[in-house]
NUSE-697931 format. One line per 5 residues: number of its first residue (from 1); for each residue y, x, z of N, C-alpha, C. Coordinates in steps of 0.1 Angstrom, whole numbers, plus 5000, padded with zeros to 4 digits. Layout:
% NUSE-697931
NUM	Y/X/Z/Y/X/Z/Y/X/Z | ... .
% end
This chain:
% NUSE-697931
1	4988/5009/4999/4998/4999/5001/5013/5009/5000 | 5024/5004/4995/5036/5011/4991/5045/5009/5003 | 5050/5020/5007/5058/5019/5019/5074/5023/5014 | 5086/5020/5021/5098/5021/5016/5106/5031/5027 | 5110/5041/5020/5120/5044/5030/5134/5046/5026 .
6	5143/5037/5038/5153/5034/5036/5166/5049/5034 | 5171/5048/5025/5182/5059/5022/5199/5051/5022 | 5206/5056/5031/5218/5047/5032/5227/5048/5020 | 5225/5060/5008/5234/5061/4999/5230/5056/4987 | 5215/5055/4983/5209/5049/4971/5199/5041/4974 .
11	5198/5037/4982/5189/5023/4985/5175/5029/4990 | 5166/5017/4987/5151/5022/4992/5145/5031/4980 | 5133/5039/4985/5129/5050/4976/5113/5050/4979 | 5105/5047/4972/5090/5040/4973/5083/5058/4971 | 5071/5057/4982/5065/5071/4982/5050/5065/4981 .
16	5041/5070/4976/5028/5066/4970/5018/5075/4984 | 5013/5071/4992/5005/5076/5002/4995/5080/4997 | 4989/5070/4991/4975/5074/4980/4973/5086/4976 | 4987/5087/4965/4987/5099/4957/4986/5109/4966 | 4993/5111/4976/4993/5126/4985/4980/5131/4994 .
21	4973/5118/4997/4960/5119/4999/4948/5125/4994 | 4954/5120/4977/4944/5124/4969/4945/5141/4966 | 4960/5143/4966/4961/5159/4964/4957/5166/4977 | 4959/5165/4988/4954/5171/4998/4939/5173/4999 | 4930/5161/4994/4918/5163/4994/4911/5173/4979 .
26	4920/5174/4969/4914/5181/4960/4919/5194/4960 | 4931/5201/4970/4931/5216/4971/4924/5221/4981 | 4917/5230/4971/4908/5243/4977/4916/5254/4986 | 4911/5254/4997/4919/5267/5007/4915/5281/5005 | 4921/5291/5005/4919/5303/4998/4916/5314/5010 .
31	4904/5321/5011/4901/5331/5022/4913/5339/5026 | 4915/5337/5039/4924/5350/5044/4923/5365/5034 | 4933/5370/5033/4933/5382/5027/4927/5395/5033 | 4926/5394/5047/4921/5404/5054/4905/5400/5055 | 4902/5390/5058/4886/5383/5053/4882/5388/5042 .
36	4889/5387/5033/4881/5394/5018/4880/5408/5018 | 4891/5417/5024/4889/5427/5025/4880/5434/5035 | 4875/5428/5044/4864/5431/5055/4851/5431/5044 | 4851/5415/5040/4841/5415/5032/4835/5424/5022 | 4844/5428/5012/4845/5437/5004/4843/5451/5009 .
41	4849/5456/5022/4846/5470/5028/4833/5470/5033 | 4824/5458/5040/4811/5459/5041/4800/5458/5028 | 4803/5455/5020/4800/5459/5005/4797/5473/4998 | 4808/5475/4999/4811/5492/4998/4805/5502/5007 | 4804/5497/5018/4799/5506/5030/4781/5507/5026 .
46	4775/5495/5024/4763/5489/5022/4760/5501/5007 | 4765/5497/4999/4762/5504/4982/4764/5520/4989 | 4772/5524/4995/4775/5537/4997/4761/5545/5007 | 4755/5537/5017/4747/5540/5023/4731/5541/5017 | 4737/5530/5006/4719/5530/4998/4721/5541/4987 .
51	4732/5550/4983/4734/5558/4974/4727/5571/4984 | 4734/5571/4993/4735/5584/5002/4720/5586/5006 | 4714/5578/5008/4693/5578/5013/4688/5578/5000 | 4693/5572/4990/4681/5578/4977/4684/5590/4974 | 4698/5596/4972/4702/5609/4964/4698/5620/4977 .
56	4699/5616/4991/4693/5626/4997/4674/5627/4995 | 4668/5617/4996/4656/5615/4994/4652/5625/4982 | 4658/5619/4968/4655/5623/4957/4657/5639/4960 | 4671/5643/4966/4674/5659/4968/4663/5667/4973 | 4661/5659/4984/4648/5668/4991/4635/5669/4987 .
61	4628/5656/4978/4618/5657/4971/4620/5669/4960 | 4631/5670/4952/4630/5680/4945/4634/5692/4946 | 4639/5693/4959/4638/5712/4966/4623/5712/4972 | 4618/5703/4976/4604/5708/4982/4594/5711/4968 | 4596/5705/4955/4589/5704/4943/4593/5721/4937 .
66	4605/5722/4940/4609/5735/4932/4608/5747/4943 | 4600/5746/4953/4604/5756/4966/4597/5770/4959 | 4592/5773/4952/4581/5783/4948/4591/5793/4942 | 4593/5806/4948/4604/5815/4947/4597/5821/4933 | 4606/5830/4923/4600/5839/4913/4599/5850/4920 .
71	4592/5857/4912/4585/5870/4915/4595/5883/4912 | 4597/5893/4920/4603/5903/4913/4596/5910/4907 | 4603/5912/4892/4594/5921/4882/4587/5935/4886 | 4577/5938/4880/4567/5953/4885/4577/5962/4876 | 4573/5973/4883/4578/5984/4876/4592/5990/4879 .
76	4599/5982/4888/4613/5986/4894/4616/6001/4900 | 4625/6005/4899/4629/6018/4902/4636/6014/4917 | 4634/6021/4929/4642/6016/4940/4643/6034/4947 | 4656/6030/4953/4660/6043/4965/4666/6038/4979 | 4664/6046/4988/4667/6042/5000/4682/6042/5000 .
81	4690/6037/5005/4708/6037/5006/4712/6029/5022 | 4709/6041/5028/4714/6034/5041/4703/6025/5048 | 4709/6011/5053/4700/6001/5055/4693/5993/5044 | 4697/5997/5032/4694/5988/5020/4684/5997/5011 | 4672/5990/5005/4663/5998/4997/4670/5990/4983 .
86	4674/6000/4976/4686/5995/4963/4676/5998/4951 | 4675/5987/4942/4670/5993/4926/4681/5995/4921 | 4677/6001/4909/4684/6010/4901/4680/6013/4889 | 4688/6015/4877/4679/6019/4864/4689/6033/4862 | 4685/6040/4852/4690/6055/4849/4686/6060/4834 .
91	4696/6061/4827/4699/6067/4815/4702/6082/4813 | 4696/6091/4805/4700/6103/4802/4695/6115/4814 | 4695/6127/4812/4690/6135/4820/4702/6148/4823 | 4710/6147/4815/4721/6161/4821/4733/6153/4817 | 4743/6163/4822/4757/6158/4821/4765/6153/4833 .
96	4778/6150/4827/4789/6142/4839/4777/6132/4844 | 4779/6127/4860/4774/6112/4863/4779/6104/4860 | 4773/6096/4858/4786/6079/4860/4776/6068/4867 | 4784/6058/4877/4779/6051/4883/4782/6039/4881 | 4776/6029/4875/4780/6014/4869/4777/6006/4882 .
101	4789/6002/4884/4791/5990/4897/4792/5975/4888 | 4782/5970/4890/4785/5952/4884/4795/5943/4890 | 4796/5934/4885/4802/5920/4892/4796/5909/4899 | 4803/5900/4900/4794/5886/4905/4785/5881/4892 | 4776/5880/4902/4762/5873/4897/4758/5881/4886 .
106	4759/5895/4883/4754/5903/4877/4745/5913/4882 | 4738/5923/4874/4729/5932/4879/4729/5944/4873 | 4720/5951/4875/4720/5967/4866/4721/5964/4853 | 4711/5953/4849/4709/5951/4837/4717/5950/4828 | 4731/5941/4834/4740/5941/4826/4747/5950/4818 .
111	4744/5961/4824/4749/5973/4817/4739/5979/4804 | 4727/5970/4801/4720/5977/4793/4722/5979/4777 | 4736/5975/4772/4742/5976/4761/4750/5991/4759 | 4759/5992/4773/4768/6003/4773/4759/6016/4780 | 4749/6014/4786/4747/6028/4794/4739/6036/4782 .
116	4730/6031/4774/4725/6040/4762/4736/6050/4755 | 4748/6045/4753/4758/6048/4747/4766/6060/4754 | 4769/6059/4766/4770/6065/4775/4761/6080/4776 | 4752/6079/4777/4739/6089/4779/4743/6092/4765 | 4742/6089/4753/4741/6096/4739/4754/6106/4742 .
121	4765/6102/4745/4774/6110/4751/4772/6122/4756 | 4764/6124/4765/4761/6135/4773/4762/6137/4787 | 4758/6121/4792/4761/6119/4806/4749/6110/4812 | 4747/6113/4824/4737/6107/4833/4741/6097/4839 | 4737/6084/4834/4740/6070/4838/4731/6066/4846 .
126	4739/6059/4863/4729/6048/4868/4737/6037/4870 | 4732/6028/4871/4734/6013/4874/4725/6008/4885 | 4731/6002/4897/4724/5997/4908/4727/5987/4909 | 4721/5977/4916/4720/5960/4919/4727/5964/4932 | 4740/5960/4934/4746/5956/4945/4742/5949/4956 .
131	4743/5949/4968/4734/5941/4977/4741/5931/4978 | 4731/5922/4977/4733/5906/4974/4732/5899/4964 | 4727/5909/4953/4727/5905/4937/4714/5912/4934 | 4709/5908/4921/4699/5916/4915/4687/5915/4925 | 4676/5924/4925/4666/5927/4929/4665/5937/4943 .
136	4678/5938/4946/4678/5950/4959/4678/5943/4971 | 4669/5952/4980/4665/5945/4993/4679/5933/4995 | 4677/5924/4997/4688/5914/5005/4691/5915/5019 | 4697/5925/5027/4702/5929/5040/4716/5926/5041 | 4720/5915/5047/4735/5913/5053/4743/5922/5060 .
141	4753/5923/5061/4762/5913/5054/4765/5913/5043 | 4769/5907/5031/4770/5907/5021/4785/5906/5016 | 4793/5918/5022/4809/5922/5024/4810/5928/5016 | 4821/5932/5013/4828/5942/5005/4826/5957/5009 | 4830/5957/5026/4826/5967/5029/4810/5973/5033 .
146	4803/5965/5034/4787/5968/5031/4785/5972/5019 | 4790/5967/5005/4782/5972/4993/4793/5983/4990 | 4802/5986/4994/4810/5999/4993/4803/6010/5002 | 4797/6008/5010/4791/6017/5015/4774/6019/5012 | 4773/6007/5006/4755/6010/4999/4760/6023/4984 .
151	4772/6021/4977/4778/6030/4968/4775/6044/4971 | 4782/6044/4981/4786/6061/4990/4773/6063/4992 | 4764/6055/4998/4750/6062/5000/4741/6065/4987 | 4743/6057/4978/4736/6057/4964/4741/6073/4958 | 4753/6075/4958/4756/6087/4955/4751/6098/4964 .
156	4751/6097/4979/4744/6108/4985/4729/6111/4980 | 4722/6101/4980/4708/6099/4977/4702/6106/4966 | 4710/6103/4960/4705/6107/4943/4714/6123/4940 | 4723/6128/4951/4726/6142/4950/4739/6144/4936 | 4744/6132/4936/4755/6132/4925/4767/6140/4924 .
161	4770/6148/4919/4780/6156/4919/4793/6147/4915 | 4801/6143/4922/4815/6138/4919/4814/6127/4907 | 4806/6114/4903/4803/6110/4895/4818/6100/4894 | 4817/6097/4879/4828/6086/4879/4819/6075/4881 | 4830/6062/4888/4826/6052/4890/4833/6039/4880 .
166	4823/6034/4874/4829/6023/4868/4824/6007/4871 | 4839/6006/4877/4832/5990/4883/4838/5979/4876 | 4828/5969/4877/4831/5958/4865/4836/5945/4873 | 4847/5937/4869/4850/5925/4877/4853/5929/4892 | 4845/5920/4902/4847/5921/4916/4841/5937/4917 .
171	4834/5943/4907/4828/5952/4912/4837/5969/4913 | 4851/5964/4906/4860/5976/4905/4864/5973/4919 | 4867/5964/4929/4870/5966/4943/4860/5975/4951 | 4849/5971/4947/4838/5978/4957/4838/5994/4953 | 4838/5998/4938/4842/6009/4934/4857/6018/4944 .
176	4865/6007/4942/4877/6014/4946/4879/6015/4962 | 4866/6008/4970/4870/6010/4984/4860/6021/4986 | 4849/6022/4981/4838/6034/4981/4846/6050/4979 | 4857/6046/4967/4865/6058/4964/4876/6061/4977 | 4880/6050/4983/4892/6052/4991/4884/6058/5005 .
181	4870/6053/5009/4861/6059/5017/4859/6071/5018 | 4854/6077/5005/4847/6088/5004/4856/6096/4993 | 4869/6100/4992/4871/6104/4980/4868/6118/4973 | 4861/6124/4982/4854/6140/4978/4845/6135/4972 | 4840/6123/4975/4825/6121/4967/4826/6117/4951 .
186	4839/6111/4946/4841/6105/4932/4848/6113/4925 | 4850/6117/4912/4853/6123/4902/4863/6115/4894 | 4864/6102/4893/4873/6095/4888/4867/6078/4888 | 4875/6067/4887/4871/6056/4885/4882/6047/4875 | 4872/6036/4870/4876/6030/4858/4874/6016/4867 .
191	4885/6007/4865/4887/5993/4866/4881/5981/4851 | 4871/5977/4851/4867/5971/4838/4867/5961/4841 | 4875/5953/4835/4880/5937/4836/4879/5932/4848 | 4882/5938/4857/4888/5934/4873/4902/5944/4878 | 4907/5933/4884/4922/5939/4891/4917/5945/4907 .
196	4906/5942/4913/4903/5949/4923/4908/5940/4937 | 4918/5930/4932/4923/5919/4944/4916/5910/4954 | 4919/5909/4965/4910/5897/4971/4917/5886/4967 | 4908/5874/4956/4916/5867/4953/4917/5852/4963 | 4905/5855/4973/4901/5843/4981/4892/5832/4977 .
201	4885/5837/4965/4882/5826/4956/4873/5821/4960 | 4870/5807/4968/4859/5804/4976/4856/5804/4990 | 4868/5813/4995/4868/5816/5009/4876/5804/5018 | 4868/5798/5024/4871/5787/5037/4880/5776/5026 | 4870/5774/5018/4878/5761/5007/4866/5752/5009 .
206	4877/5739/5013/4867/5723/5017/4856/5722/5008 | 4858/5726/4991/4845/5722/4986/4831/5729/4988 | 4834/5742/4992/4822/5750/4998/4817/5742/5007 | 4823/5736/5018/4817/5731/5028/4811/5716/5030 | 4818/5712/5013/4810/5700/5013/4797/5702/5006 .
211	4791/5716/4998/4780/5714/4996/4771/5720/5008 | 4766/5707/5014/4756/5710/5023/4741/5710/5018 | 4733/5717/5024/4722/5709/5023/4717/5698/5026 | 4705/5689/5018/4699/5694/5005/4704/5697/4993 | 4719/5695/4993/4726/5688/4976/4727/5700/4970 .
216	4732/5712/4982/4735/5724/4976/4723/5735/4967 | 4716/5733/4975/4700/5741/4972/4697/5730/4954 | 4697/5716/4958/4700/5711/4943/4707/5713/4935 | 4718/5714/4937/4726/5717/4925/4729/5732/4914 | 4722/5738/4929/4721/5752/4927/4707/5754/4914 .
221	4699/5749/4923/4687/5752/4913/4687/5741/4900 | 4692/5730/4898/4692/5724/4885/4702/5733/4875 | 4712/5736/4879/4717/5746/4873/4714/5759/4865 | 4706/5766/4876/4700/5779/4872/4685/5776/4862 | 4683/5764/4863/4670/5761/4857/4674/5753/4842 .
226	4687/5753/4840/4694/5746/4828/4695/5755/4816 | 4686/5759/4806/4689/5767/4795/4704/5765/4789 | 4707/5753/4792/4722/5749/4784/4733/5752/4795 | 4731/5756/4806/4743/5756/4816/4742/5772/4819 | 4729/5780/4817/4730/5794/4814/4734/5799/4801 .
231	4735/5794/4793/4738/5800/4781/4755/5792/4779 | 4760/5784/4784/4770/5777/4784/4781/5788/4791 | 4774/5793/4804/4784/5802/4809/4790/5818/4805 | 4772/5823/4800/4776/5837/4793/4783/5832/4782 | 4780/5824/4773/4791/5821/4759/4805/5823/4767 .
236	4808/5812/4774/4824/5814/4779/4830/5826/4786 | 4819/5836/4789/4824/5846/4799/4821/5858/4787 | 4814/5860/4776/4813/5866/4770/4817/5870/4757 | 4817/5858/4751/4829/5855/4737/4815/5854/4726 | 4820/5852/4712/4812/5850/4701/4807/5863/4696 .
241	4812/5876/4703/4806/5890/4697/4797/5894/4706 | 4790/5884/4717/4778/5891/4722/4765/5884/4717 | 4756/5892/4722/4741/5890/4713/4737/5876/4719 | 4728/5866/4713/4725/5855/4719/4715/5857/4732 | 4711/5848/4738/4703/5847/4748/4691/5841/4743 .
246	4678/5850/4741/4668/5844/4738/4659/5844/4754 | 4645/5842/4759/4641/5842/4766/4641/5850/4777 | 4640/5862/4768/4644/5871/4779/4654/5875/4785 | 4667/5874/4774/4676/5873/4781/4680/5862/4791 | 4675/5850/4788/4675/5838/4800/4670/5843/4812 .
251	4660/5850/4816/4652/5858/4826/4660/5864/4831 | 4668/5874/4824/4675/5885/4830/4689/5878/4840 | 4693/5867/4836/4706/5862/4839/4696/5854/4855 | 4687/5843/4852/4682/5835/4862/4673/5841/4873 | 4665/5850/4868/4654/5853/4879/4660/5861/4890 .
256	4673/5867/4889/4675/5875/4903/4682/5862/4910 | 4682/5854/4908/4689/5840/4913/4678/5833/4919 | 4665/5834/4916/4653/5826/4919/4642/5836/4929 | 4644/5848/4929/4637/5857/4944/4641/5854/4955 | 4631/5852/4964/4632/5852/4979/4650/5856/4985 .
261	4655/5851/4991/4665/5855/4999/4676/5850/4988 | 4676/5846/4974/4688/5848/4969/4697/5836/4971 | 4690/5823/4972/4701/5812/4974/4709/5814/4986 | 4706/5819/4999/4711/5824/5010/4721/5831/5009 | 4718/5845/5001/4728/5853/5002/4739/5850/4990 .
266	4737/5839/4981/4748/5836/4969/4757/5826/4977 | 4751/5821/4990/4757/5806/4997/4768/5816/5005 | 4762/5829/5012/4771/5839/5022/4779/5843/5014 | 4781/5849/4999/4789/5853/4991/4798/5842/4988 | 4797/5833/4985/4806/5824/4979/4813/5819/4992 .
271	4809/5818/5004/4819/5817/5014/4828/5826/5017 | 4823/5839/5021/4831/5850/5019/4843/5851/5012 | 4838/5845/4997/4851/5847/4985/4848/5863/4977 | 4854/5861/4970/4850/5874/4955/4857/5886/4962 | 4849/5896/4961/4852/5910/4965/4865/5916/4963 .
276	4873/5920/4975/4889/5925/4966/4895/5930/4980 | 4903/5938/4974/4912/5944/4986/4931/5939/4984 | 4933/5940/4997/4949/5938/4996/4956/5947/4987 | 4970/5945/4982/4973/5954/4969/4978/5965/4978 | 4984/5968/4987/4988/5980/4997/4975/5988/4997 .
281	4959/5983/4999/4952/5989/4999/4946/5996/4988 | 4950/5990/4976/4944/5993/4962/4957/6003/4959 | 4970/6003/4964/4980/6011/4959/4977/6026/4964 | 4967/6026/4974/4965/6041/4981/4959/6051/4970 | 4951/6045/4959/4944/6050/4950/4952/6061/4944 .
286	4967/6054/4942/4974/6059/4932/4980/6074/4940 | 4977/6076/4952/4981/6087/4957/4968/6097/4957 | 4958/6095/4953/4946/6104/4950/4942/6112/4937 | 4943/6122/4939/4941/6130/4925/4930/6130/4917 | 4928/6120/4911/4915/6117/4906/4921/6110/4893 .
291	4913/6108/4880/4918/6104/4867/4912/6090/4871 | 4919/6082/4863/4919/6067/4866/4924/6058/4854 | 4916/6048/4850/4914/6040/4840/4915/6025/4842 | 4922/6018/4837/4921/6000/4834/4918/5996/4821 | 4905/5989/4819/4903/5984/4806/4899/5967/4810 .
296	4905/5962/4799/4903/5944/4801/4903/5940/4786 | 4893/5930/4786/4892/5925/4773/4905/5917/4770 | 4909/5916/4755/4919/5908/4751/4920/5895/4753 | 4907/5889/4752/4910/5873/4759/4903/5871/4769 | 4903/5878/4778/4899/5876/4794/4908/5865/4798 .
301	4904/5853/4799/4910/5843/4807/4913/5843/4821 | 4902/5851/4827/4901/5851/4842/4912/5854/4850 | 4922/5868/4844/4934/5868/4848/4948/5866/4842 | 4956/5868/4847/4970/5869/4841/4973/5876/4829 | 4979/5870/4818/4983/5881/4807/4987/5893/4814 .
306	4996/5894/4827/5002/5910/4829/4997/5916/4837 | 4982/5913/4843/4973/5919/4850/4969/5931/4846 | 4964/5937/4835/4961/5952/4831/4972/5960/4835 | 4981/5956/4831/4994/5966/4832/5000/5967/4848 | 4999/5956/4853/5000/5958/4869/4989/5964/4876 .
311	4979/5962/4870/4968/5967/4877/4968/5986/4878 | 4974/5987/4866/4972/6003/4862/4982/6006/4869 | 4996/6001/4869/5007/6003/4876/5003/6008/4892 | 4997/5997/4895/4991/5997/4912/4985/6010/4916 | 4976/6010/4907/4965/6022/4912/4966/6035/4906 .
316	4980/6037/4898/4982/6050/4894/4975/6053/4882 | 4971/6045/4874/4960/6050/4861/4973/6050/4848 | 4969/6055/4835/4978/6054/4825/4978/6039/4821 | 4986/6035/4807/4986/6023/4802/4973/6018/4802 | 4969/6006/4804/4954/6003/4800/4952/6000/4787 .
321	4939/6001/4785/4932/5996/4772/4929/5981/4769 | 4932/5979/4762/4928/5964/4758/4922/5962/4744 | 4909/5955/4749/4898/5956/4738/4898/5940/4730 | 4905/5938/4719/4905/5929/4712/4892/5922/4710 | 4895/5907/4709/4883/5898/4711/4873/5896/4721 .
326	4877/5904/4730/4868/5909/4738/4870/5896/4753 | 4864/5889/4760/4864/5881/4771/4862/5891/4784 | 4854/5882/4792/4850/5891/4805/4840/5901/4804 | 4833/5900/4798/4819/5909/4797/4822/5921/4788 | 4831/5926/4787/4834/5935/4774/4822/5946/4776 .
331	4815/5950/4782/4803/5961/4784/4792/5953/4777 | 4793/5938/4777/4783/5931/4762/4792/5931/4750 | 4801/5927/4753/4805/5925/4738/4810/5935/4730 | 4815/5943/4735/4822/5953/4730/4819/5966/4733 | 4805/5973/4734/4799/5986/4742/4806/5997/4737 .
336	4810/5993/4724/4813/6009/4718/4827/6012/4721 | 4836/6003/4724/4850/6005/4729/4849/6009/4743 | 4843/6000/4752/4841/6003/4765/4834/6018/4768 | 4826/6025/4754/4820/6039/4758/4830/6045/4755 | 4839/6047/4745/4853/6054/4741/4859/6056/4750 .
341	4863/6045/4759/4871/6045/4771/4865/6054/4780 | 4854/6052/4785/4848/6061/4796/4849/6074/4791 | 4847/6073/4776/4847/6092/4773/4862/6098/4777 | 4869/6090/4777/4886/6095/4773/4887/6099/4791 | 4881/6089/4798/4883/6090/4812/4872/6102/4818 .
346	4862/6106/4811/4853/6117/4815/4863/6129/4812 | 4868/6133/4800/4876/6141/4797/4888/6143/4802 | 4894/6136/4812/4903/6142/4822/4894/6143/4835 | 4887/6144/4838/4880/6147/4853/4881/6160/4854 | 4885/6164/4868/4890/6178/4869/4877/6186/4872 .
% end
């Protein structure tokens, strides 16, 4: 029934009560905003829990299935260097001794293209597996101090008379510290594709601490066991001029990361950061009466464009040698050019 509302100005106005009632009946109340957020949050937490449990189970199962460690190849040469049994390779039988110090994720085998050329020049050439890498006995700590002492002990153990030290990448810092510790034992030093600086890469970064077991083991094994990943890293680091990786080449890079103790030492070094020294410590090399040399690949994107010249100035070396077309693995990409640079350094040895 219609009702009337009296308006003193314009007279009665009719209102339809039935129509208002119908509108109220058809309106659908909305859930409060906070209630919808809580419901969505519970769903996301549930999904995350399922994903976490599933990935943890799969990761643990994968690690158990792949837990068998690779064997160390037979017939390797070792020598005791302080507290470490060091694996090494040797080329040549006479001439000025040269000790090759490799870098991150490398081994004595990385020098297989350069070392024979140096031996053909009339040098005795030695390459060692730095502690933590390759097939050297894994005895911590895996820091630059321990690695430098290993190099010093290696020189003593082989009775080398003031050898030239060639340090590649982070190996440049190891060679530099060994030289600073015992300059009387060293006849000259070359920084090859390395500035020797402590970059802190990996050190105390949140990313490394997020990679907890079982996930970090799974990620590492998946990467190491992938031919595509290994070839991709090698190609990006070495460049188009490098030999292709066949089955033996893949094994050379992969197996040292699969032997007993390799995973633990790798993560220890990742948390320590790339081996390096402060600029002031490296500058102490400039005062030593030793021939010094700096060699970089012209397309090495690991460092700033001015790094070669800055490094040469810092350690008191002549202007750097730049190898066109080479990236970070110049000894693999351009062994002839590196051998020529080493020959020039050897010619300046007193």
